[in-house]
Backbone bond lengths (Angstrom), bond angles and torsions (degrees), N, CA, C in turn:
res aa  C-N    CA-C-N  psi(-1)  N-CA   C-N-CA  omega(-1)  CA-C   N-CA-C  phi
1 M - - - 1.462 - - 1.512 109.83 -
2 R 1.357 113.65 134.76 1.453 117.14 -173.83 1.517 112.34 -116.66
3 F 1.329 118.09 22.72 1.456 119.01 179.33 1.522 111.64 -99.69
4 S 1.354 117.55 12.09 1.463 119.18 -175.93 1.515 112.55 -63.42
5 V 1.342 117.53 -29.02 1.460 118.43 -179.21 1.517 111.97 -65.52
6 I 1.325 117.03 -24.71 1.463 119.11 179.32 1.515 110.27 -59.60
7 W 1.330 116.37 -29.69 1.460 118.43 -179.26 1.517 112.07 -65.71
8 L 1.327 117.61 -25.16 1.462 119.17 171.68 1.522 109.92 -62.77
9 G 1.335 115.16 -45.24 1.451 119.72 177.32 1.515 111.99 -64.58
10 L 1.337 116.47 -36.53 1.456 119.74 178.66 1.520 110.85 -62.46
11 L 1.319 116.66 -42.43 1.462 119.88 -179.60 1.521 111.10 -63.71
12 I 1.357 115.98 -42.99 1.461 119.78 178.38 1.521 110.58 -63.18
13 S 1.334 115.64 -48.07 1.459 120.09 -176.80 1.522 111.16 -67.30
14 F 1.349 116.75 -38.54 1.453 119.97 -179.48 1.519 110.55 -63.79
15 Y 1.325 116.06 -38.90 1.463 119.29 177.44 1.520 110.58 -64.88
16 L 1.334 115.95 -47.03 1.461 119.40 -177.96 1.518 111.93 -63.90
17 S 1.350 116.34 -36.52 1.459 119.68 -177.11 1.521 112.20 -68.32
18 N 1.343 117.45 -14.09 1.454 120.33 -179.44 1.522 112.84 -114.59
19 V 1.339 116.80 7.17 1.462 119.74 179.94 1.517 110.83 -67.56
20 S 1.339 115.68 -39.54 1.462 119.66 -176.99 1.509 109.49 -132.53
21 D 1.321 116.65 141.55 1.456 119.95 -179.79 1.517 111.63 -72.97
22 T 1.327 118.17 -36.51 1.454 121.81 179.97 1.509 109.66 -141.44
23 I 1.314 115.47 157.73 1.460 120.53 177.05 1.522 110.76 -64.92
24 A 1.309 116.17 -28.33 1.467 119.03 -178.65 1.513 111.87 -64.21
25 D 1.328 115.85 -24.76 1.464 118.82 179.16 1.517 111.84 -74.58
26 T 1.339 117.24 -20.07 1.459 119.59 -173.91 1.517 113.79 -112.17
27 V 1.324 116.91 -17.20 1.447 120.62 -176.98 1.518 109.92 -120.47
28 D 1.293 117.42 124.20 1.458 122.50 177.53 1.514 108.45 -82.18
29 P 1.363 118.69 114.65 1.458 119.52 -176.78 1.514 113.23 -63.42
30 Y 1.338 118.17 -15.85 1.458 120.27 -179.67 1.522 112.40 -101.43
31 S 1.349 116.18 10.02 1.456 118.42 -175.81 1.510 112.67 -73.27
32 K 1.330 119.10 -19.63 1.450 123.09 179.53 1.527 108.87 -121.93
33 L 1.314 116.79 111.42 1.452 119.84 -178.71 1.515 112.15 -64.55
34 S 1.350 115.52 -24.11 1.458 118.64 -177.51 1.510 112.04 -67.56
35 T 1.330 118.09 -15.70 1.455 120.18 -179.04 1.520 111.87 -89.45
36 L 1.330 117.48 -8.70 1.454 120.11 -176.36 1.514 110.97 -87.74
37 S 1.310 114.19 143.03 1.465 120.66 175.46 1.523 107.55 -122.39
38 I 1.345 116.58 106.53 1.460 121.17 -173.64 1.524 109.08 -111.77
39 T 1.304 115.03 128.09 1.464 119.88 177.95 1.527 109.29 -70.02
40 P 1.331 118.01 135.15 1.469 119.88 -179.54 1.521 111.43 -58.86
41 L 1.343 115.28 154.72 1.456 120.49 178.37 1.524 109.61 -66.15
42 R 1.333 115.16 138.90 1.456 119.61 178.48 1.525 107.87 -118.60
43 L 1.344 117.45 125.76 1.464 122.92 -178.71 1.516 108.51 -98.95
44 T 1.314 116.48 121.55 1.458 121.97 -178.90 1.522 108.69 -103.81
45 L 1.357 115.93 121.53 1.464 121.66 179.64 1.522 109.55 -113.93
46 N 1.292 117.93 117.40 1.465 122.96 174.52 1.520 107.33 -157.26
47 S 1.306 114.39 -160.04 1.457 116.97 -178.53 1.513 111.92 -70.23
48 E 1.331 115.16 -18.50 1.464 118.05 178.26 1.524 109.09 -84.90
49 P 1.318 116.39 163.10 1.468 119.30 177.38 1.530 110.19 -60.44
50 A 1.308 114.36 145.69 1.466 119.54 -179.97 1.527 110.00 -62.80
51 T 1.355 115.20 139.11 1.467 120.37 179.08 1.508 109.75 -126.95
52 L 1.301 115.25 151.01 1.459 121.88 176.17 1.518 108.84 -105.77
53 N 1.340 116.84 125.72 1.454 122.13 179.68 1.522 109.95 -112.42
54 T 1.292 116.08 127.23 1.458 120.35 176.90 1.531 108.81 -136.48
55 V 1.293 115.27 148.46 1.460 121.14 -179.21 1.520 108.96 -109.78
56 H 1.301 116.62 122.91 1.458 121.38 178.62 1.525 109.22 -92.07
57 P 1.313 117.09 137.11 1.464 119.35 -179.64 1.518 111.95 -69.12
58 D 1.329 114.45 147.21 1.456 121.14 176.21 1.529 108.54 -78.61
59 P 1.346 118.99 120.82 1.469 120.15 -179.38 1.518 113.10 -55.89
60 A 1.348 116.51 -29.47 1.461 119.09 -178.61 1.521 112.31 -68.38
61 E 1.363 115.95 -22.42 1.452 120.09 -178.01 1.522 112.87 -92.70
62 I 1.322 117.23 -1.74 1.454 120.99 -178.22 1.521 109.37 -89.52
63 S 1.319 117.08 128.17 1.457 121.25 -179.69 1.524 110.05 -66.90
64 P 1.339 117.40 139.10 1.466 119.56 177.25 1.514 110.76 -63.85
65 V 1.316 115.79 151.53 1.458 121.45 -179.05 1.527 108.44 -101.75
66 P 1.347 118.32 115.50 1.472 120.11 -179.35 1.518 111.48 -61.45
67 S 1.314 114.99 146.36 1.453 121.16 176.61 1.530 108.78 -97.24
68 P 1.340 118.34 109.80 1.470 119.82 -179.56 1.515 112.90 -58.77
69 S 1.331 117.45 -37.27 1.460 119.38 -177.60 1.525 110.95 -66.65
70 R 1.315 116.70 -41.73 1.457 119.45 178.52 1.528 110.94 -66.93
71 T 1.307 116.68 -39.93 1.462 120.35 178.93 1.519 110.31 -62.27
72 R 1.326 116.82 -46.06 1.471 120.40 178.59 1.519 110.80 -63.22
73 W 1.322 116.67 -38.28 1.459 119.95 -178.29 1.523 111.12 -65.66
74 I 1.325 116.58 -40.78 1.463 120.52 179.10 1.525 110.44 -63.57
75 I 1.338 116.77 -53.97 1.462 121.02 -176.97 1.527 110.65 -65.72
76 G 1.339 116.01 -48.09 1.456 120.00 -177.90 1.507 112.79 -65.94
77 G 1.339 116.65 -40.99 1.456 120.04 -177.81 1.520 112.26 -63.72
78 I 1.325 116.31 -47.09 1.468 119.68 -179.37 1.523 110.48 -68.57
79 S 1.329 117.91 -38.96 1.466 120.65 179.58 1.519 111.28 -64.48
80 L 1.344 116.21 -45.40 1.459 119.45 -179.78 1.522 111.92 -66.42
81 A 1.328 117.02 -38.06 1.466 119.98 178.13 1.529 110.38 -64.02
82 T 1.325 116.24 -40.51 1.463 120.46 178.66 1.522 110.88 -64.18
83 A 1.331 116.42 -47.26 1.466 120.25 -178.77 1.521 111.34 -64.20
84 A 1.330 117.21 -43.30 1.459 120.57 -178.79 1.522 111.13 -62.80
85 Y 1.325 116.37 -44.31 1.460 119.69 179.57 1.524 110.61 -66.56
86 G 1.328 116.73 -41.10 1.456 120.46 -178.35 1.514 112.79 -62.67
87 F 1.331 117.32 -45.51 1.469 120.74 -177.52 1.522 112.34 -70.69
88 T 1.324 117.88 -25.83 1.460 119.91 179.46 1.519 112.92 -90.14
89 S 1.339 117.57 -24.00 1.461 120.09 -173.96 1.521 114.48 -115.03
90 W 1.334 119.01 -30.29 1.460 121.00 -173.26 1.518 113.61 -114.48
91 W 1.310 116.14 -43.99 1.459 120.04 -166.51 1.525 112.76 -104.99
92 D 1.330 117.38 21.25 1.460 120.10 -179.86 1.529 111.10 -69.85
93 K 1.337 117.18 -22.37 1.460 121.26 177.13 1.521 108.82 -119.29
94 S 1.309 114.97 71.95 1.457 120.73 -176.04 1.519 111.00 -84.67
95 S 1.342 114.64 165.09 1.459 122.02 179.69 1.515 108.78 -126.66
96 S 1.319 116.40 153.76 1.468 120.24 178.44 1.517 111.72 -82.15
97 Q 1.316 117.16 -9.02 1.464 121.61 -178.35 1.523 110.23 -105.32
98 F 1.312 115.78 128.51 1.462 121.67 179.82 1.527 109.22 -82.14
99 Q 1.317 116.61 130.16 1.465 120.02 -179.31 1.523 110.63 -130.76
100 V 1.325 114.72 145.67 1.463 122.77 177.94 1.520 108.17 -107.09
101 R 1.324 116.03 132.90 1.458 120.55 -179.10 1.528 109.48 -129.17
102 H 1.327 116.40 118.22 1.461 121.26 177.89 1.526 109.91 -86.56
103 E 1.323 115.71 128.73 1.463 121.25 -177.15 1.521 112.84 -108.20
104 N 1.346 116.63 1.98 1.460 122.16 -176.19 1.525 110.54 66.07
105 W 1.338 116.11 -174.47 1.448 120.12 -172.12 1.528 112.26 -112.90
106 F 1.338 115.73 -98.92 1.466 120.06 -174.97 1.529 112.01 -113.35
107 E 1.317 116.16 20.67 1.454 119.30 179.13 1.529 110.80 -67.54
108 A 1.339 114.84 156.32 1.464 119.92 -179.09 1.515 111.96 -63.24
109 D 1.346 116.99 -30.24 1.463 120.10 -178.11 1.522 113.21 -94.91
110 S 1.336 118.15 8.99 1.463 120.75 175.17 1.527 108.74 -73.59
111 P 1.337 117.66 159.38 1.474 119.88 -173.02 1.516 115.03 -53.01
112 N 1.339 117.59 -38.87 1.461 119.79 -176.79 1.522 112.98 -133.23
113 G 1.332 115.93 19.31 1.456 119.50 178.05 1.508 114.49 67.55
114 G 1.327 117.27 13.58 1.461 121.67 179.56 1.512 114.49 94.06
115 A 1.330 117.88 -6.13 1.469 119.80 -179.91 1.514 111.55 -63.37
116 D 1.334 116.65 -36.84 1.462 119.61 179.07 1.525 111.40 -66.96
117 K 1.337 116.97 -30.88 1.469 120.09 178.73 1.530 110.53 -68.70
118 L 1.327 116.08 -43.44 1.462 118.77 175.19 1.518 110.82 -65.28
119 G 1.338 116.67 -30.56 1.456 120.14 176.81 1.517 111.93 -63.49
120 H 1.326 116.52 -41.65 1.468 120.49 176.49 1.527 110.49 -62.24
121 S 1.317 116.43 -47.59 1.460 120.51 -177.26 1.524 111.28 -64.75
122 Y 1.324 116.39 -44.95 1.463 120.18 -179.35 1.520 111.18 -63.59
123 S 1.327 117.21 -44.42 1.468 120.82 -176.50 1.521 111.82 -64.43
124 T 1.328 117.15 -43.43 1.466 119.41 179.82 1.526 110.92 -71.20
125 Y 1.332 116.64 -30.52 1.470 120.23 174.92 1.524 110.65 -62.47
126 V 1.328 116.13 -51.02 1.467 120.34 -179.59 1.528 110.52 -64.66
127 A 1.336 116.64 -42.63 1.460 120.11 -179.31 1.523 111.22 -60.98
128 T 1.328 116.90 -42.33 1.464 120.46 -179.57 1.519 111.28 -64.50
129 R 1.315 116.92 -42.92 1.462 119.94 -178.33 1.529 111.72 -68.45
130 L 1.319 116.97 -39.74 1.459 119.11 178.43 1.525 111.42 -70.87
131 M 1.328 116.68 -32.98 1.464 118.73 176.22 1.521 111.20 -68.16
132 T 1.336 116.93 -32.62 1.463 119.42 174.73 1.521 110.19 -59.12
133 Q 1.334 116.55 -45.41 1.462 120.15 177.33 1.525 111.41 -63.34
134 S 1.317 116.69 -35.86 1.463 120.01 179.47 1.521 111.33 -66.58
135 F 1.331 116.59 -41.10 1.470 119.44 178.91 1.524 111.29 -71.04
136 L 1.327 117.86 -29.01 1.463 119.80 171.62 1.527 109.64 -64.34
137 W 1.326 116.18 -40.98 1.464 121.05 176.39 1.525 110.82 -61.00
138 A 1.334 116.07 -30.30 1.465 120.26 179.08 1.517 112.18 -79.49
139 G 1.332 118.12 -1.31 1.456 120.97 174.35 1.511 115.80 101.41
140 H 1.319 118.32 6.84 1.458 120.75 -179.67 1.526 110.05 -81.94
141 T 1.322 116.02 155.42 1.452 120.36 173.93 1.522 108.98 -71.42
142 Q 1.331 116.04 166.91 1.461 119.81 -178.91 1.537 111.93 -58.02
143 P 1.340 119.69 -50.00 1.474 118.43 179.15 1.525 112.95 -61.36
144 Q 1.330 117.58 -39.38 1.464 120.63 178.56 1.522 110.87 -64.43
145 A 1.325 116.91 -43.67 1.462 121.16 -178.64 1.528 110.95 -63.53
146 I 1.321 117.09 -40.20 1.464 120.71 179.64 1.522 110.51 -64.44
147 K 1.319 117.37 -44.32 1.467 121.14 179.99 1.533 111.03 -64.16
148 L 1.328 115.90 -45.61 1.466 119.59 179.93 1.528 111.41 -62.34
149 A 1.336 116.50 -40.86 1.466 119.80 179.90 1.523 110.99 -65.01
150 G 1.334 116.91 -44.04 1.459 120.11 179.46 1.515 112.40 -63.83
151 L 1.330 116.84 -44.39 1.465 120.78 -179.62 1.527 111.63 -67.11
152 T 1.337 116.16 -42.61 1.467 119.46 -179.64 1.523 111.09 -63.46
153 S 1.329 116.49 -46.87 1.466 120.06 178.99 1.519 110.95 -61.97
154 G 1.335 116.25 -44.88 1.461 120.12 -177.47 1.515 113.01 -63.22
155 L 1.325 117.02 -45.49 1.466 119.97 -178.21 1.524 111.81 -68.68
156 I 1.331 116.79 -40.56 1.467 119.25 179.46 1.527 110.67 -63.54
157 M 1.314 117.14 -46.41 1.465 119.33 -177.53 1.527 111.87 -71.77
158 L 1.331 117.91 -31.25 1.459 119.66 173.72 1.521 109.87 -63.88
159 G 1.344 116.52 -41.06 1.457 120.21 177.17 1.515 112.23 -62.27
160 V 1.337 116.69 -39.41 1.467 120.56 178.53 1.522 110.53 -63.03
161 E 1.333 116.83 -46.33 1.465 119.93 -177.91 1.533 111.50 -66.95
162 V 1.333 117.23 -37.23 1.465 120.11 178.22 1.523 110.22 -65.46
163 M 1.329 116.91 -43.37 1.457 119.79 177.82 1.529 111.07 -63.63
164 D 1.331 117.01 -35.04 1.468 119.74 175.23 1.524 110.78 -59.67
165 G 1.331 115.95 -32.53 1.455 120.05 -179.27 1.522 113.51 -64.69
166 F 1.309 117.20 -19.43 1.466 121.09 179.12 1.533 111.76 -99.12
167 T 1.328 116.79 22.91 1.459 121.16 175.78 1.524 109.40 -121.43
168 Q 1.323 116.32 148.69 1.453 121.34 177.23 1.528 111.53 -74.49
169 K 1.313 116.49 -29.50 1.455 120.55 -174.07 1.513 112.76 -75.20
170 Y 1.339 117.57 -40.49 1.457 120.54 -172.20 1.524 112.76 -105.74
171 G 1.304 116.75 -63.46 1.447 120.48 -171.86 1.525 110.72 79.38
172 F 1.326 115.04 163.90 1.468 120.31 179.20 1.520 108.57 -77.89
173 S 1.316 116.51 123.00 1.462 121.69 -179.27 1.523 109.94 -104.42
174 P 1.345 119.12 109.77 1.474 120.55 176.31 1.521 111.74 -59.79
175 E 1.331 116.61 -33.67 1.464 119.50 179.59 1.527 111.24 -64.83
176 D 1.333 116.50 -43.66 1.467 119.75 178.14 1.523 111.12 -63.13
177 A 1.331 116.00 -43.08 1.466 120.12 -178.98 1.523 110.88 -62.09
178 L 1.331 117.43 -40.84 1.455 120.82 -179.67 1.526 111.21 -68.54
179 M 1.321 117.34 -39.51 1.462 119.76 178.76 1.525 111.34 -69.23
180 N 1.342 117.09 -33.01 1.465 119.48 173.13 1.524 110.68 -59.80
181 L 1.323 116.58 -46.85 1.466 121.10 179.78 1.525 111.15 -64.11
182 T 1.326 116.40 -36.28 1.464 119.91 177.99 1.525 110.73 -62.40
183 G 1.316 116.78 -45.65 1.458 120.20 178.56 1.514 112.69 -62.95
184 I 1.333 116.42 -41.92 1.465 120.42 178.18 1.522 110.41 -63.59
185 G 1.339 116.39 -43.41 1.457 120.43 178.85 1.517 112.12 -61.33
186 L 1.328 117.38 -41.10 1.463 120.70 177.55 1.519 111.16 -64.40
187 G 1.333 116.73 -40.03 1.455 119.91 178.43 1.522 112.10 -62.29
188 V 1.331 115.92 -44.80 1.464 120.70 178.04 1.525 110.43 -63.78
189 L 1.335 117.02 -40.76 1.461 121.40 -178.64 1.522 111.29 -64.48
190 F 1.322 117.49 -45.61 1.463 120.72 -178.30 1.526 111.37 -66.55
191 D 1.346 117.49 -36.49 1.460 119.51 179.08 1.525 111.91 -75.01
192 S 1.318 117.08 -25.25 1.460 120.75 -178.60 1.526 112.33 -82.34
193 Y 1.328 116.77 -27.40 1.464 121.22 -177.42 1.526 109.22 -125.26
194 P 1.333 117.61 95.02 1.467 121.74 -175.82 1.524 113.88 -56.97
195 Q 1.340 117.88 -29.29 1.457 119.64 -179.39 1.528 111.19 -63.00
196 L 1.329 116.39 -35.67 1.459 119.93 175.83 1.526 110.85 -63.00
197 D 1.324 115.83 -43.21 1.463 121.38 -178.98 1.522 110.67 -65.95
198 E 1.326 117.57 -33.19 1.454 120.96 179.46 1.520 112.31 -73.71
199 T 1.333 116.81 -23.61 1.462 120.99 -174.29 1.523 113.02 -101.00
200 F 1.338 117.49 -33.66 1.465 120.70 -174.24 1.532 111.41 -124.18
201 D 1.324 115.01 149.59 1.464 122.96 170.23 1.523 108.33 -131.74
202 I 1.329 116.63 142.61 1.462 122.41 172.18 1.519 106.51 -111.30
203 R 1.333 115.99 119.22 1.462 119.60 -170.19 1.525 112.07 -132.73
204 L 1.308 113.95 165.06 1.457 122.44 172.71 1.526 108.74 -117.13
205 K 1.313 115.91 128.27 1.458 120.79 171.91 1.525 107.65 -106.46
206 Y 1.313 116.72 125.92 1.469 119.68 -179.26 1.511 110.54 -129.62
207 W 1.328 114.19 134.32 1.454 122.18 172.43 1.524 106.46 -143.80
208 T 1.318 117.17 129.05 1.466 120.92 -176.24 1.526 110.65 -51.08
209 S 1.318 116.36 125.37 1.461 120.71 -174.56 1.521 111.58 -77.89
210 D 1.328 114.84 160.87 1.469 119.92 176.58 1.525 110.79 -64.37
211 D 1.347 116.53 -34.27 1.467 119.55 178.18 1.523 110.87 -62.86
212 A 1.337 116.64 -42.06 1.465 120.29 179.63 1.526 110.81 -64.44
213 K 1.330 116.54 -39.76 1.467 119.78 178.94 1.523 110.19 -67.28
214 R 1.342 116.31 -42.31 1.464 120.27 -178.29 1.520 111.83 -64.49
215 L 1.342 115.86 -38.02 1.468 120.26 -177.52 1.523 112.41 -93.70
216 N 1.344 115.96 0.02 1.466 120.78 -178.46 1.530 110.56 55.53
217 D 1.331 114.78 43.75 1.469 121.77 -177.96 1.523 108.57 -118.77
218 Y 1.335 115.57 84.43 1.456 120.35 -173.53 1.531 110.48 -95.18
219 D 1.318 114.73 78.22 1.460 121.60 177.40 1.526 107.54 -127.14
220 P 1.338 118.35 97.22 1.462 120.60 -175.56 1.525 113.54 -56.25
221 I 1.335 118.15 -32.32 1.461 120.70 -177.41 1.520 111.49 -71.33
222 A 1.328 117.47 -36.62 1.463 121.49 -179.44 1.522 112.71 -94.61
223 D 1.323 117.90 -5.51 1.462 121.47 -179.30 1.526 109.34 -84.62
224 Y 1.329 116.22 76.76 1.469 120.64 -178.62 1.524 111.43 -63.06
225 S 1.327 116.93 -31.32 1.458 120.35 -178.19 1.530 112.14 -66.88
226 G 1.301 117.09 -15.50 1.461 120.57 178.60 1.517 113.16 -102.11
227 Q 1.332 117.24 0.28 1.461 121.30 -175.17 1.528 111.44 -103.80
228 T 1.324 115.06 139.20 1.459 121.93 172.13 1.523 107.69 -136.40
229 Y 1.326 116.29 127.46 1.461 121.41 -179.21 1.524 109.11 -99.15
230 V 1.339 115.78 129.51 1.458 121.50 -166.04 1.527 110.80 -125.08
231 L 1.327 115.96 136.83 1.460 122.81 166.91 1.519 106.98 -108.86
232 A 1.325 116.14 113.02 1.463 121.94 -177.03 1.521 109.99 -105.19
233 T 1.324 115.88 130.79 1.465 122.14 174.51 1.519 108.02 -103.68
234 K 1.321 116.69 116.96 1.465 122.03 -173.65 1.524 110.86 -92.84
235 T 1.322 116.59 124.91 1.460 119.56 177.95 1.527 110.95 -66.32
236 S 1.323 117.31 -21.50 1.470 120.38 178.18 1.519 111.97 -66.58
237 G 1.330 117.53 -13.06 1.463 120.93 178.05 1.504 113.41 -105.19
238 I 1.339 117.36 4.66 1.464 121.48 -177.52 1.523 109.16 -107.58
239 P 1.342 118.76 117.31 1.460 120.78 177.87 1.528 110.65 -57.84
240 G 1.324 115.42 138.85 1.455 120.41 -178.68 1.509 112.60 95.13
241 L 1.336 117.37 -29.01 1.464 121.08 177.36 1.519 111.86 -102.32
242 R 1.344 116.37 -32.96 1.462 118.58 -176.63 1.521 112.39 -69.96
243 E 1.356 117.87 -15.19 1.459 120.29 178.45 1.518 112.38 -87.06
244 I 1.343 117.88 -9.55 1.459 121.25 -177.31 1.526 109.53 -88.71
245 P 1.333 118.23 121.18 1.476 120.51 -179.89 1.524 110.79 -56.68
246 W 1.301 115.82 140.74 1.461 126.56 179.20 1.523 112.75 71.35
247 I 1.314 118.19 -39.83 1.471 118.70 176.13 1.521 109.83 -61.60
248 R 1.314 117.54 -33.48 1.454 122.22 -177.62 1.527 112.55 -66.26
249 Y 1.328 117.30 -13.55 1.465 120.79 179.47 1.532 112.25 -92.92
250 L 1.326 118.16 0.98 1.455 121.50 -177.95 1.523 111.80 -92.68
251 E 1.324 114.91 154.19 1.459 122.19 175.29 1.529 108.72 -133.91
252 F 1.327 115.96 145.23 1.456 121.87 174.75 1.526 107.69 -106.18
253 D 1.330 115.88 122.41 1.460 120.73 -169.66 1.529 112.04 -116.37
254 V 1.316 114.58 148.10 1.453 122.69 166.69 1.524 106.93 -136.56
255 G 1.330 116.50 136.07 1.458 119.24 -174.88 1.513 112.30 -144.40
256 Y 1.336 114.97 168.69 1.458 121.92 179.62 1.521 109.22 -141.96
257 G 1.338 115.35 139.89 1.457 120.13 177.19 1.510 110.20 -159.48
258 T 1.318 116.18 156.52 1.462 121.31 177.78 1.521 109.40 -115.37
259 R 1.303 115.65 153.11 1.451 121.84 179.09 1.534 108.70 -133.87
260 G 1.324 116.01 134.38 1.445 121.07 175.61 1.520 115.66 93.71
261 Y 1.337 117.84 -4.42 1.466 120.40 -179.79 1.526 111.28 -83.29
262 Q 1.324 115.96 -53.67 1.462 122.32 178.80 1.527 108.21 -143.78
263 P 1.320 117.62 138.95 1.473 127.77 -2.97 1.521 111.77 -74.86
264 T 1.322 115.98 158.84 1.455 121.48 -177.89 1.527 110.20 -139.09
265 D 1.327 115.25 153.50 1.461 119.50 178.41 1.516 112.40 -86.47
266 G 1.356 116.75 -1.17 1.446 121.35 176.79 1.509 115.22 85.45
267 T 1.339 117.46 0.88 1.471 120.19 -177.85 1.519 112.91 -89.19
268 E 1.329 117.05 -13.09 1.462 122.35 -177.44 1.530 111.65 64.17
269 N 1.319 117.55 18.77 1.465 120.30 -179.80 1.519 112.51 -91.70
270 Q 1.310 117.84 -22.23 1.453 119.38 -178.05 1.522 109.96 -77.02
271 P 1.328 117.84 136.81 1.470 121.22 -178.57 1.520 111.64 -66.75
272 K 1.333 116.28 149.92 1.458 122.37 -179.25 1.523 109.79 -118.25
273 Y 1.330 115.64 137.40 1.456 121.02 -179.48 1.522 109.86 -134.13
274 R 1.324 114.83 145.05 1.468 122.10 167.98 1.518 106.20 -116.44
275 N 1.320 115.93 117.89 1.460 121.07 -169.99 1.523 112.36 -114.70
276 L 1.327 114.68 138.70 1.462 122.58 170.97 1.518 107.64 -107.12
277 Y 1.316 116.40 131.30 1.457 121.46 -179.22 1.527 109.72 -116.88
278 Y 1.318 115.43 144.65 1.463 120.12 176.12 1.526 108.33 -152.08
279 G 1.324 116.07 148.80 1.456 120.26 -178.73 1.513 111.71 161.12
280 I 1.329 116.59 -154.30 1.463 122.50 -177.93 1.530 108.89 -126.42
281 S 1.320 114.69 158.95 1.462 121.16 176.12 1.513 108.77 -149.61
282 L 1.321 115.88 175.07 1.459 121.64 178.81 1.515 110.19 -98.93
283 N 1.332 115.62 141.84 1.455 122.02 176.62 1.530 108.03 -84.23
284 F 1.337 115.51 88.67 1.465 119.65 -174.81 1.521 112.04 -68.43
285 S 1.306 117.34 -29.60 1.462 119.24 177.80 1.524 110.63 -60.86
286 L 1.323 117.09 -45.13 1.462 121.16 179.18 1.523 110.74 -70.65
287 L 1.322 117.06 -37.57 1.464 120.26 177.37 1.524 111.22 -60.99
288 F 1.336 116.25 -44.15 1.459 120.00 178.48 1.532 110.78 -63.40
289 D 1.331 116.61 -42.34 1.465 120.13 -179.88 1.527 111.71 -60.58
290 D 1.344 116.13 -43.66 1.463 120.58 -172.92 1.520 113.58 -83.00
291 W 1.342 117.30 -32.48 1.453 119.64 -169.78 1.526 114.71 -113.16
292 I 1.313 117.54 -17.81 1.464 119.80 179.76 1.522 111.05 -109.82
293 F 1.326 116.19 -55.35 1.464 118.88 -178.75 1.528 111.63 -78.88
294 K 1.343 116.52 -37.29 1.464 122.29 176.98 1.519 111.71 49.11
295 S 1.320 115.48 47.02 1.459 120.56 -178.54 1.522 109.54 -86.94
296 P 1.340 118.53 117.75 1.462 120.22 -178.97 1.524 113.31 -72.68
297 S 1.316 117.87 -22.59 1.456 121.32 -178.57 1.514 110.05 -97.49
298 K 1.330 115.55 168.78 1.462 121.18 179.67 1.527 112.04 -83.52
299 E 1.327 117.12 -8.14 1.453 120.42 178.91 1.530 109.21 -86.09
300 H 1.329 115.60 116.21 1.451 120.80 -177.17 1.522 110.77 -91.84
301 S 1.328 114.63 154.36 1.452 119.47 172.54 1.517 108.92 -72.02
302 R 1.337 116.87 168.78 1.460 120.82 179.49 1.531 110.84 -59.82
303 T 1.333 116.64 -45.18 1.465 120.47 -179.87 1.517 111.13 -62.52
304 Q 1.320 116.71 -44.07 1.463 120.64 -179.89 1.520 111.18 -63.75
305 S 1.334 117.32 -38.55 1.460 121.01 179.78 1.524 111.17 -66.13
306 V 1.330 117.03 -42.46 1.463 120.82 179.87 1.525 110.58 -63.52
307 I 1.338 117.33 -45.52 1.463 121.01 179.72 1.518 110.89 -64.23
308 S 1.332 116.55 -43.22 1.461 120.38 -179.79 1.522 111.28 -63.68
309 N 1.338 117.26 -43.84 1.463 120.60 178.95 1.525 111.42 -64.26
310 T 1.318 116.56 -39.34 1.470 120.12 -179.70 1.519 111.20 -64.81
311 L 1.331 116.92 -45.90 1.462 120.76 -177.43 1.521 112.68 -72.04
312 E 1.316 117.19 -11.24 1.464 119.40 174.87 1.520 111.24 -75.35
313 Y 1.336 116.80 -24.07 1.462 120.96 -176.55 1.523 113.53 -116.57
314 V 1.322 117.82 -14.13 1.458 121.81 -177.74 1.522 108.94 -120.91
315 Q 1.329 116.43 128.00 1.460 121.47 179.61 1.525 109.59 -76.84
316 F 1.321 116.47 125.75 1.457 121.11 178.08 1.530 108.29 -62.16
317 P 1.344 118.63 134.12 1.467 120.48 -172.69 1.521 114.61 -70.60
318 A 1.321 118.77 -12.53 1.464 121.93 -179.14 1.529 109.43 -116.27
319 G 1.325 115.33 173.00 1.455 120.34 175.19 1.512 114.99 74.38
320 T 1.345 117.86 31.08 1.453 121.63 179.24 1.529 110.48 -122.32
321 L 1.309 116.09 145.83 1.466 123.17 172.11 1.520 106.38 -127.77
322 W 1.310 115.08 93.93 1.468 121.75 -175.07 1.514 110.63 -114.20
323 F 1.335 113.61 149.39 1.449 121.74 172.61 1.526 108.24 -112.25
324 E 1.334 116.03 147.81 1.464 121.91 -174.23 1.519 109.98 -114.75
325 H 1.322 114.19 135.37 1.470 119.76 177.46 1.526 108.20 -129.51
326 H 1.342 117.36 122.55 1.451 122.26 178.15 1.527 109.81 -79.48
327 L 1.330 115.68 130.23 1.454 120.01 178.25 1.530 111.24 -87.95
């Protein structure tokens, strides 16, 4: 799997997305006079003393002013981190000939049973959403931040796949490129339509696999046997269910994961499985909000925001009742 560098971007974006609670804390609405609209002075002459009337703009109605330096730092930092990691880890043995390599999708005889494809989609989804928060931190409006995040993610990952095409080891994978675009599209969609974000979560559940322990290969990114990708439907986002006590804390899950593909000892003796999971789980993010933080307002503390953001993308390892079906 070659999407590990995205996690560098995730760490940068995750940090930036939690630096400030609101854009208002970082951008002074009066810092640019060009954004102000001031009604001209009106002089009133009558029997009463003359008065001067002026209208002051409402700070809430003033558009935030993007910070060019922060925007450049976000785009440049993630791009440079990607390039540096790629040239030291992937592209050190490049070729002058561009080659395309098809890896198939979710077939049993595909290299990783499709887990790596979901890994590409999930990683670019999370990266796009966290970059949206980072561009909001840089002072952009919501639509601007979403567009910048989608374009930045798309161009960086296209560059990665093209560079892979000039290596003998990887080659350009159309399947990887398509799954990257799928993840970016989902990220843009969820940020554009808040109702989707309130109802669904796309998460990764990871637990170190027995194969990794047996082979002493503790690499969570390459440990496909320990990964399960989950689509959670939250009852807290469904009208009619979110008003029912305790029911609102439930989630309906469907997931996919492979076992026995990676890590491997290379003997081809270990059995391979492609598993479909379905069942229910607890919405720990909402449980923490209601029972631990007990915050009456919508403004979360830094700790609460970090925990909430993490649980939106990572499946809590407990509180699940899942059934397994071998494909």
